KETI-857257 format. One record per residue (C-alpha): residue number from 1; y, x, z; chain. Coordinates in steps of 0.02 Angstrom, whole numbers, plus 32768, in hexadecimal, padded with zeros to 4 digits. Example, Ala and Ser with C-alpha at 12.3 -4.5 7.8 and 13.67 -1.06 7.14 Angstrom:
REM residues 2
+-----+------+------+------+----+
|   i |    Y |    X |    Z | ch |
+-----+------+------+------+----+
|   1 | 7F1F | 8267 | 8186 |  A |
|   2 | 7FCB | 82AC | 8165 |  A |
+-----+------+------+------+----+
END
This chain:
REM residues 425
+-----+------+------+------+----+
|   i |    Y |    X |    Z | ch |
+-----+------+------+------+----+
|   1 | DEE8 | B78A | A23E |  A |
|   2 | DF12 | B752 | A18D |  A |
|   3 | DF60 | B6BD | A1C9 |  A |
|   4 | E01D | B692 | A1E5 |  A |
|   5 | E047 | B61D | A261 |  A |
|   6 | E0B5 | B58E | A209 |  A |
|   7 | E0C4 | B4FF | A284 |  A |
|   8 | E067 | B4AE | A31C |  A |
|   9 | E055 | B3FE | A310 |  A |
|  10 | E027 | B3E4 | A3D9 |  A |
|  11 | E02E | B32E | A413 |  A |
|  12 | E086 | B2FF | A4A0 |  A |
|  13 | E007 | B2A9 | A4FC |  A |
|  14 | DF71 | B2F4 | A553 |  A |
|  15 | DEF0 | B291 | A4FE |  A |
|  16 | DF25 | B2B3 | A452 |  A |
|  17 | DEE2 | B330 | A3E1 |  A |
|  18 | DF5B | B3C5 | A3B9 |  A |
|  19 | DF4E | B420 | A317 |  A |
|  20 | DFA2 | B4C1 | A2D8 |  A |
|  21 | DFC6 | B4C5 | A224 |  A |
|  22 | DFA6 | B57D | A1DB |  A |
|  23 | DFB5 | B5E4 | A13F |  A |
|  24 | DF1B | B62D | A107 |  A |
|  25 | DEEB | B68F | A074 |  A |
|  26 | DEC4 | B5E6 | A01C |  A |
|  27 | DF58 | B58B | A04E |  A |
|  28 | DF85 | B522 | A0E3 |  A |
|  29 | DEF2 | B4EA | A14D |  A |
|  30 | DEEA | B483 | A1FF |  A |
|  31 | DE9F | B4D9 | A298 |  A |
|  32 | DE88 | B45B | A326 |  A |
|  33 | DE83 | B471 | A3D2 |  A |
|  34 | DDDA | B424 | A3E0 |  A |
|  35 | DD95 | B4AF | A374 |  A |
|  36 | DDE7 | B538 | A3EA |  A |
|  37 | DD78 | B4D6 | A47B |  A |
|  38 | DCE2 | B4F1 | A40D |  A |
|  39 | DD09 | B5A3 | A3FE |  A |
|  40 | DD0F | B5B7 | A4B9 |  A |
|  41 | DC7F | B545 | A4D7 |  A |
|  42 | DC0F | B5AF | A45A |  A |
|  43 | DC66 | B650 | A49A |  A |
|  44 | DC8E | B689 | A3E5 |  A |
|  45 | DD08 | B717 | A410 |  A |
|  46 | DCE8 | B7BD | A456 |  A |
|  47 | DCCC | B7A6 | A508 |  A |
|  48 | DCBC | B868 | A53B |  A |
|  49 | DD7C | B868 | A513 |  A |
|  50 | DDAD | B7C7 | A566 |  A |
|  51 | DE49 | B7DD | A5DF |  A |
|  52 | DECA | B780 | A61F |  A |
|  53 | DF7A | B793 | A5E4 |  A |
|  54 | DFAC | B7F5 | A684 |  A |
|  55 | DF13 | B877 | A656 |  A |
|  56 | DE85 | B839 | A6CD |  A |
|  57 | DDD7 | B847 | A67E |  A |
|  58 | DD84 | B793 | A67D |  A |
|  59 | DCCC | B77B | A66F |  A |
|  60 | DC88 | B6D3 | A62E |  A |
|  61 | DBE0 | B6A9 | A69A |  A |
|  62 | DBEA | B5F2 | A665 |  A |
|  63 | DC6D | B5A5 | A5F9 |  A |
|  64 | DC61 | B4FB | A645 |  A |
|  65 | DC2E | B456 | A615 |  A |
|  66 | DC8B | B417 | A581 |  A |
|  67 | DCED | B386 | A5BA |  A |
|  68 | DD13 | B2EE | A538 |  A |
|  69 | DD5F | B283 | A5B7 |  A |
|  70 | DE04 | B294 | A616 |  A |
|  71 | DE32 | B331 | A676 |  A |
|  72 | DE0D | B3E7 | A65A |  A |
|  73 | DDB1 | B416 | A5AD |  A |
|  74 | DD26 | B469 | A60D |  A |
|  75 | DCDD | B440 | A6C0 |  A |
|  76 | DC8C | B4AD | A732 |  A |
|  77 | DCA5 | B55F | A6E0 |  A |
|  78 | DC59 | B5F8 | A734 |  A |
|  79 | DCE4 | B68F | A718 |  A |
|  80 | DD03 | B740 | A751 |  A |
|  81 | DDB2 | B76E | A74B |  A |
|  82 | DDE9 | B815 | A78C |  A |
|  83 | DD4D | B833 | A7DC |  A |
|  84 | DD5C | B790 | A83A |  A |
|  85 | DCCC | B70A | A817 |  A |
|  86 | DD1D | B659 | A804 |  A |
|  87 | DCD9 | B59E | A7E7 |  A |
|  88 | DD4C | B51F | A7A5 |  A |
|  89 | DD96 | B4CB | A707 |  A |
|  90 | DDD2 | B512 | A65A |  A |
|  91 | DE61 | B4D2 | A5F2 |  A |
|  92 | DE70 | B4F9 | A534 |  A |
|  93 | DF08 | B4E2 | A4D4 |  A |
|  94 | DF52 | B537 | A432 |  A |
|  95 | DFEA | B56F | A492 |  A |
|  96 | E005 | B593 | A543 |  A |
|  97 | E0AA | B525 | A53D |  A |
|  98 | E03B | B48E | A521 |  A |
|  99 | E00A | B492 | A5E1 |  A |
| 100 | E0BC | B45F | A609 |  A |
| 101 | E0C9 | B3E3 | A56A |  A |
| 102 | E03F | B383 | A5B9 |  A |
| 103 | E079 | B392 | A663 |  A |
| 104 | DFC8 | B3C4 | A6AA |  A |
| 105 | E027 | B419 | A753 |  A |
| 106 | E04D | B35C | A77F |  A |
| 107 | DF96 | B320 | A761 |  A |
| 108 | DF26 | B338 | A7F4 |  A |
| 109 | DE8E | B344 | A775 |  A |
| 110 | DEC5 | B3E3 | A746 |  A |
| 111 | DED3 | B431 | A7F3 |  A |
| 112 | DE39 | B492 | A7E9 |  A |
| 113 | DE5E | B4EA | A747 |  A |
| 114 | DE40 | B5A6 | A75A |  A |
| 115 | DE58 | B5DF | A6AC |  A |
| 116 | DED0 | B5AA | A61F |  A |
| 117 | DE84 | B5D9 | A578 |  A |
| 118 | DF01 | B5DE | A4DC |  A |
| 119 | DEFE | B615 | A420 |  A |
| 120 | DFA7 | B669 | A405 |  A |
| 121 | DFF9 | B6E0 | A483 |  A |
| 122 | E05D | B695 | A4FD |  A |
| 123 | E10B | B6CA | A543 |  A |
| 124 | E0CB | B6B9 | A5F0 |  A |
| 125 | E03C | B707 | A656 |  A |
| 126 | E00C | B67A | A6B0 |  A |
| 127 | E01E | B5B5 | A6A7 |  A |
| 128 | E062 | B565 | A743 |  A |
| 129 | DFF4 | B4E2 | A79C |  A |
| 130 | E019 | B462 | A81A |  A |
| 131 | E07A | B4B0 | A8BB |  A |
| 132 | E0A6 | B545 | A849 |  A |
| 133 | DFE8 | B57C | A844 |  A |
| 134 | DFDD | B610 | A7C3 |  A |
| 135 | DF5A | B5F1 | A743 |  A |
| 136 | DF2C | B68C | A6D5 |  A |
| 137 | DF24 | B684 | A623 |  A |
| 138 | DEBC | B6C5 | A596 |  A |
| 139 | DEE6 | B6DE | A4E5 |  A |
| 140 | DE5A | B6C7 | A46D |  A |
| 141 | DEAA | B6F7 | A3C1 |  A |
| 142 | DE9E | B7AD | A3C6 |  A |
| 143 | DDD4 | B793 | A401 |  A |
| 144 | DDA0 | B726 | A378 |  A |
| 145 | DD0B | B773 | A306 |  A |
| 146 | DD67 | B73D | A25F |  A |
| 147 | DE11 | B6E2 | A230 |  A |
| 148 | DE37 | B639 | A25A |  A |
| 149 | DE28 | B5F2 | A1AC |  A |
| 150 | DD66 | B62A | A1A7 |  A |
| 151 | DD47 | B5D3 | A250 |  A |
| 152 | DD95 | B538 | A20D |  A |
| 153 | DD36 | B542 | A166 |  A |
| 154 | DC92 | B55D | A1C6 |  A |
| 155 | DCAF | B4D5 | A23E |  A |
| 156 | DCD6 | B45B | A1A2 |  A |
| 157 | DC2B | B494 | A166 |  A |
| 158 | DBD5 | B472 | A207 |  A |
| 159 | DC10 | B3C9 | A20D |  A |
| 160 | DBB6 | B39B | A170 |  A |
| 161 | DB18 | B3E7 | A1A6 |  A |
| 162 | DAC9 | B342 | A1E6 |  A |
| 163 | DB36 | B2D6 | A172 |  A |
| 164 | DAC3 | B25B | A105 |  A |
| 165 | DAC5 | B26B | A052 |  A |
| 166 | DABB | B1BB | A00D |  A |
| 167 | DB78 | B1B2 | 9FE6 |  A |
| 168 | DB72 | B260 | 9F89 |  A |
| 169 | DAD7 | B226 | 9F31 |  A |
| 170 | DB23 | B191 | 9EF9 |  A |
| 171 | DBC8 | B1E3 | 9EBB |  A |
| 172 | DB78 | B275 | 9E68 |  A |
| 173 | DAF8 | B210 | 9E10 |  A |
| 174 | DB76 | B1C8 | 9D97 |  A |
| 175 | DB9A | B279 | 9D47 |  A |
| 176 | DB1D | B2B0 | 9CAF |  A |
| 177 | DAD3 | B357 | 9CB9 |  A |
| 178 | DB58 | B3B9 | 9C66 |  A |
| 179 | DBE0 | B369 | 9CC8 |  A |
| 180 | DB89 | B37C | 9D6B |  A |
| 181 | DB60 | B436 | 9D49 |  A |
| 182 | DC1B | B460 | 9D25 |  A |
| 183 | DC4A | B3FA | 9DBC |  A |
| 184 | DBD0 | B468 | 9E30 |  A |
| 185 | DBFD | B500 | 9DE2 |  A |
| 186 | DCB2 | B4E1 | 9DFB |  A |
| 187 | DCA2 | B4C6 | 9EB6 |  A |
| 188 | DC20 | B555 | 9ECC |  A |
| 189 | DCA6 | B5D0 | 9E7C |  A |
| 190 | DD29 | B591 | 9F0B |  A |
| 191 | DCA3 | B5B6 | 9F81 |  A |
| 192 | DC73 | B65D | 9F45 |  A |
| 193 | DD36 | B68B | 9F3B |  A |
| 194 | DD49 | B654 | 9FF1 |  A |
| 195 | DCB2 | B6B9 | A029 |  A |
| 196 | DCED | B755 | 9FD2 |  A |
| 197 | DD98 | B73E | A014 |  A |
| 198 | DD51 | B72C | A0C9 |  A |
| 199 | DCE5 | B7CA | A0B1 |  A |
| 200 | DD84 | B827 | A075 |  A |
| 201 | DDE0 | B800 | A113 |  A |
| 202 | DD43 | B821 | A187 |  A |
| 203 | DD43 | B8D1 | A133 |  A |
| 204 | DE00 | B8DB | A14D |  A |
| 205 | DDEC | B8B7 | A1FE |  A |
| 206 | DD4A | B920 | A22F |  A |
| 207 | DD3D | B991 | A1A1 |  A |
| 208 | DCA3 | B995 | A128 |  A |
| 209 | DC0F | B9D2 | A1A4 |  A |
| 210 | DC44 | B957 | A233 |  A |
| 211 | DC5E | B8C1 | A1B4 |  A |
| 212 | DBBA | B8DA | A176 |  A |
| 213 | DB62 | B8EE | A222 |  A |
| 214 | DBB3 | B850 | A25A |  A |
| 215 | DB93 | B7F0 | A1BC |  A |
| 216 | DAD3 | B820 | A1D0 |  A |
| 217 | DAC0 | B7EE | A28F |  A |
| 218 | DB22 | B753 | A273 |  A |
| 219 | DAB8 | B717 | A1DE |  A |
| 220 | DA11 | B747 | A245 |  A |
| 221 | DA52 | B6D3 | A2C8 |  A |
| 222 | DA91 | B64E | A25D |  A |
| 223 | DAAF | B5C9 | A27B |  A |
| 224 | DA7C | B59C | A328 |  A |
| 225 | DAA4 | B64C | A37D |  A |
| 226 | DB30 | B696 | A30E |  A |
| 227 | DBA0 | B69A | A395 |  A |
| 228 | DB36 | B707 | A415 |  A |
| 229 | DAFC | B775 | A379 |  A |
| 230 | DBB6 | B79B | A350 |  A |
| 231 | DBCD | B7D2 | A40F |  A |
| 232 | DB3A | B845 | A404 |  A |
| 233 | DB8B | B88A | A357 |  A |
| 234 | DC33 | B8A1 | A3B3 |  A |
| 235 | DBEC | B8EC | A461 |  A |
| 236 | DB63 | B961 | A3FB |  A |
| 237 | DBA6 | B9AC | A35E |  A |
| 238 | DB2E | B9E1 | A2D0 |  A |
| 239 | DB30 | BA9F | A312 |  A |
| 240 | DAE6 | BA6C | A3B6 |  A |
| 241 | DA5B | BA12 | A360 |  A |
| 242 | DA47 | BAA6 | A2FA |  A |
| 243 | DA41 | BB23 | A38E |  A |
| 244 | D9BE | BAC7 | A3E9 |  A |
| 245 | DA39 | BA85 | A474 |  A |
| 246 | DA16 | B9CE | A45B |  A |
| 247 | D97C | B976 | A4A7 |  A |
| 248 | D95F | B8C8 | A453 |  A |
| 249 | D908 | B888 | A4E6 |  A |
| 250 | D990 | B8B6 | A554 |  A |
| 251 | DA16 | B859 | A4F0 |  A |
| 252 | D9B4 | B7C9 | A4EC |  A |
| 253 | D996 | B7BC | A5A0 |  A |
| 254 | DA50 | B7E0 | A5CD |  A |
| 255 | DA83 | B759 | A55E |  A |
| 256 | D9F9 | B6CF | A590 |  A |
| 257 | DA78 | B64C | A5B8 |  A |
| 258 | DACC | B669 | A51D |  A |
| 259 | DA39 | B645 | A49E |  A |
| 260 | DA23 | B5AC | A457 |  A |
| 261 | D965 | B58C | A44A |  A |
| 262 | D954 | B4CE | A428 |  A |
| 263 | D918 | B4AF | A379 |  A |
| 264 | D910 | B55E | A352 |  A |
| 265 | D869 | B590 | A2ED |  A |
| 266 | D809 | B619 | A32F |  A |
| 267 | D83A | B682 | A2A0 |  A |
| 268 | D8F1 | B66A | A2C3 |  A |
| 269 | D8E2 | B698 | A379 |  A |
| 270 | D96D | B713 | A3B2 |  A |
| 271 | D900 | B779 | A402 |  A |
| 272 | D896 | B796 | A35F |  A |
| 273 | D93B | B7A7 | A2F6 |  A |
| 274 | D97A | B82F | A374 |  A |
| 275 | D8C6 | B88D | A365 |  A |
| 276 | D8DA | B877 | A2A9 |  A |
| 277 | D985 | B8C5 | A294 |  A |
| 278 | D94E | B953 | A305 |  A |
| 279 | D8BE | B975 | A29C |  A |
| 280 | D928 | B969 | A1FE |  A |
| 281 | D9B4 | B9E1 | A234 |  A |
| 282 | D92F | BA64 | A262 |  A |
| 283 | D8E9 | BA57 | A1B7 |  A |
| 284 | D991 | BA54 | A160 |  A |
| 285 | DA19 | BAA1 | A1D8 |  A |
| 286 | DA8D | BAB4 | A148 |  A |
| 287 | DA74 | B9FE | A0FC |  A |
| 288 | DB39 | B9D9 | A0E9 |  A |
| 289 | DB44 | BA6D | A086 |  A |
| 290 | DAAF | BA4C | A021 |  A |
| 291 | DAF6 | B9A5 | 9FFB |  A |
| 292 | DB9B | B9FC | 9FC9 |  A |
| 293 | DB44 | BA65 | 9F4B |  A |
| 294 | DAE5 | B9D3 | 9F00 |  A |
| 295 | DB8D | B98E | 9EB4 |  A |
| 296 | DB69 | B9C8 | 9E0E |  A |
| 297 | DABD | B98C | 9DF4 |  A |
| 298 | DAE3 | B8DA | 9E3E |  A |
| 299 | DB7F | B8D2 | 9DCE |  A |
| 300 | DB04 | B8F7 | 9D3E |  A |
| 301 | DA8F | B86A | 9D6D |  A |
| 302 | DB20 | B800 | 9D84 |  A |
| 303 | DB5B | B82C | 9CCD |  A |
| 304 | DAAB | B7F6 | 9C8F |  A |
| 305 | DAAD | B75A | 9CE8 |  A |
| 306 | DB66 | B72C | 9C94 |  A |
| 307 | DB1D | B766 | 9BEE |  A |
| 308 | DA7B | B6F6 | 9C02 |  A |
| 309 | DAFD | B662 | 9C30 |  A |
| 310 | DB67 | B67F | 9B9C |  A |
| 311 | DAD2 | B693 | 9B24 |  A |
| 312 | DA8B | B5E9 | 9B5F |  A |
| 313 | DB33 | B595 | 9B45 |  A |
| 314 | DB4F | B5DE | 9A8A |  A |
| 315 | DAA1 | B593 | 9A54 |  A |
| 316 | DAC6 | B4E4 | 9AAA |  A |
| 317 | DA3D | B4F7 | 9B35 |  A |
| 318 | DA51 | B4D5 | 9BE8 |  A |
| 319 | DA55 | B571 | 9C5B |  A |
| 320 | D995 | B58E | 9C95 |  A |
| 321 | D9A2 | B5DA | 9D2B |  A |
| 322 | D8F6 | B619 | 9D17 |  A |
| 323 | D92F | B679 | 9C64 |  A |
| 324 | D9D1 | B6BE | 9CD0 |  A |
| 325 | D96A | B708 | 9D4B |  A |
| 326 | D8E5 | B754 | 9CDC |  A |
| 327 | D977 | B79A | 9C78 |  A |
| 328 | D9BE | B7F0 | 9D10 |  A |
| 329 | D919 | B819 | 9D5A |  A |
| 330 | D954 | B7CF | 9DF2 |  A |
| 331 | D8A7 | B7C8 | 9E4F |  A |
| 332 | D89E | B888 | 9E35 |  A |
| 333 | D948 | B895 | 9E6C |  A |
| 334 | D91D | B82C | 9F0B |  A |
| 335 | D890 | B8A3 | 9F31 |  A |
| 336 | D902 | B93B | 9F25 |  A |
| 337 | D97F | B8F2 | 9F92 |  A |
| 338 | D902 | B8B9 | A00C |  A |
| 339 | D8B8 | B96E | A022 |  A |
| 340 | D954 | B9D2 | A006 |  A |
| 341 | D9CB | B977 | A07D |  A |
| 342 | D950 | B92C | A103 |  A |
| 343 | D8B6 | B98E | A0F5 |  A |
| 344 | D853 | B900 | A0C7 |  A |
| 345 | D86C | B8B8 | A17A |  A |
| 346 | D8CE | B80C | A15B |  A |
| 347 | D883 | B79E | A0D7 |  A |
| 348 | D874 | B6E9 | A0AF |  A |
| 349 | D907 | B678 | A097 |  A |
| 350 | D96F | B6D4 | A122 |  A |
| 351 | D96C | B76C | A0A9 |  A |
| 352 | D9BC | B6FE | A023 |  A |
| 353 | DA43 | B6CE | A0A4 |  A |
| 354 | DA60 | B791 | A0C0 |  A |
| 355 | DA7C | B7A3 | A007 |  A |
| 356 | DADC | B70A | 9FDC |  A |
| 357 | DB49 | B6FF | A08D |  A |
| 358 | DB54 | B7AF | A0BA |  A |
| 359 | DB1E | B83D | A035 |  A |
| 360 | DB72 | B7F6 | 9F95 |  A |
| 361 | DC10 | B7B3 | 9FD2 |  A |
| 362 | DC30 | B858 | A039 |  A |
| 363 | DC0F | B8C6 | 9F9E |  A |
| 364 | DC7A | B858 | 9F2E |  A |
| 365 | DD09 | B865 | 9FA9 |  A |
| 366 | DCEF | B92D | 9FC1 |  A |
| 367 | DCCA | B957 | 9F25 |  A |
| 368 | DD39 | B8D7 | 9EC5 |  A |
| 369 | DCBF | B8B0 | 9E59 |  A |
| 370 | DC88 | B80A | 9DFE |  A |
| 371 | DBD8 | B7D2 | 9E59 |  A |
| 372 | DBEA | B719 | 9E4A |  A |
| 373 | DB75 | B6F4 | 9DC1 |  A |
| 374 | DAEA | B74C | 9E19 |  A |
| 375 | DB17 | B6F0 | 9EBD |  A |
| 376 | DB15 | B64C | 9E5B |  A |
| 377 | DA5C | B65E | 9E23 |  A |
| 378 | DA18 | B6C4 | 9EAB |  A |
| 379 | D97D | B66E | 9F0A |  A |
| 380 | D9A4 | B5DE | 9F82 |  A |
| 381 | D9A9 | B60D | A041 |  A |
| 382 | D9AF | B5AC | A0D1 |  A |
| 383 | D9EC | B508 | A072 |  A |
| 384 | D9DF | B45A | A0C6 |  A |
| 385 | D943 | B418 | A088 |  A |
| 386 | D995 | B372 | A05D |  A |
| 387 | DA13 | B3BF | 9FF6 |  A |
| 388 | D993 | B411 | 9F89 |  A |
| 389 | D93A | B36F | 9F74 |  A |
| 390 | D9E1 | B31F | 9F43 |  A |
| 391 | DA07 | B39A | 9EBF |  A |
| 392 | D955 | B38B | 9E88 |  A |
| 393 | D96D | B2CA | 9E77 |  A |
| 394 | D9FB | B2F3 | 9E12 |  A |
| 395 | D9A7 | B35B | 9D92 |  A |
| 396 | DA10 | B3FD | 9DCB |  A |
| 397 | D968 | B449 | 9E09 |  A |
| 398 | D8B9 | B426 | 9DB5 |  A |
| 399 | D849 | B4A8 | 9E07 |  A |
| 400 | D821 | B4F8 | 9D61 |  A |
| 401 | D8AA | B537 | 9CF0 |  A |
| 402 | D924 | B4F5 | 9D71 |  A |
| 403 | D8E5 | B534 | 9E1F |  A |
| 404 | D95E | B526 | 9EAE |  A |
| 405 | D9E1 | B5A6 | 9EA9 |  A |
| 406 | DA7A | B5C5 | 9F26 |  A |
| 407 | DB13 | B59C | 9EBE |  A |
| 408 | DAF2 | B4E5 | 9E9C |  A |
| 409 | DAC5 | B4D2 | 9F57 |  A |
| 410 | DB71 | B520 | 9F78 |  A |
| 411 | DBBB | B4B9 | 9EF8 |  A |
| 412 | DB7C | B419 | 9F52 |  A |
| 413 | DBC4 | B451 | 9FF1 |  A |
| 414 | DC67 | B47C | 9F9D |  A |
| 415 | DC6A | B3D2 | 9F53 |  A |
| 416 | DC3D | B37D | A000 |  A |
| 417 | DCC7 | B3EA | A050 |  A |
| 418 | DD49 | B3AE | 9FD0 |  A |
| 419 | DD22 | B2F9 | 9FFB |  A |
| 420 | DD49 | B30F | A0B2 |  A |
| 421 | DDF8 | B365 | A085 |  A |
| 422 | DE85 | B2F8 | A0A6 |  A |
| 423 | DEED | B2B8 | A004 |  A |
| 424 | DF95 | B31A | A003 |  A |
| 425 | E021 | B29B | A017 |  A |
+-----+------+------+------+----+
END
């Protein structure tokens, strides 16, 4: 992992929220214990490799019911540890030592705990409960799909998903068009830098092919089913899909309890997305290599976008998204990417997400090339409709010269995230 453990601010009372302060690639960030609980609840880790510290394999049949009250964090979990099925509670901490700090062994509410889940590697193999009961410990840090900083960043974005925009509209409405454009551009640049950095770390951890494979399945599952999709990517690498060793129907059925189907549109149903990826990989089995080979063409398109931006500024005009896209022949480029990388299988707004959240950041990181201008003006993907409406109301989008584009939406999100950050003392 890229992060370095700096200090752990663990509260001394059981009901207080523990937080770890970590050094990431973008400076210090906070990782709360509640986020680790969320990772356990959503099973956002490599379940196939889950083992106790003393080496026994662990199967999570059901992670338990998340308990927001006093007592263990998860109640009624169903697990298999070392081949033995167990039903009981699960306690989650950043460090194993927090079990003793919170004096859980003295609290009868914790007598039914059968597993202690921690983030950092512990010094002991088991926690000690009442009457000397040995409680197995599992460490999640080595099993996470990506770095802690990316988990924390994604969690911050998810918290904004259903946040009302009235306050944002009021604060941004005081800016004139030029100032607002500059503000959104600055925050979108920060978002791009972060995305490219996370992509670079993913490539370092997984290698190019696996990083592409993981990103594709994650985005196809986004946002309700990204965790089980990442588990699928880990258990079934790209070579197995190419070799015909993967049955999408069987994958869906064996994970039936993990999929989130409520509120998922038919086109985003995980069964359909798994089928799509199988067809995609059959048509383009070498798609990660094809993506890498497109570095020159995409860099040339990004240069054309940058040139069109500069020309608009020199003649004193506002930058027209429509004119920029025309100069870079982005519609033609989109068609080439859709066919060349996906065999035309994944279209619509989800393809735009694949380009902006997957293809471009990964390629920028791998080829060390500047693709941000192309990313900024790319077609909007699965952006929340209320954010698009808000930017249209502010005059950023107008449907003609300024159609909805990815960059300003990301800039708005970046600005909203900045409002949430605590002010440094």
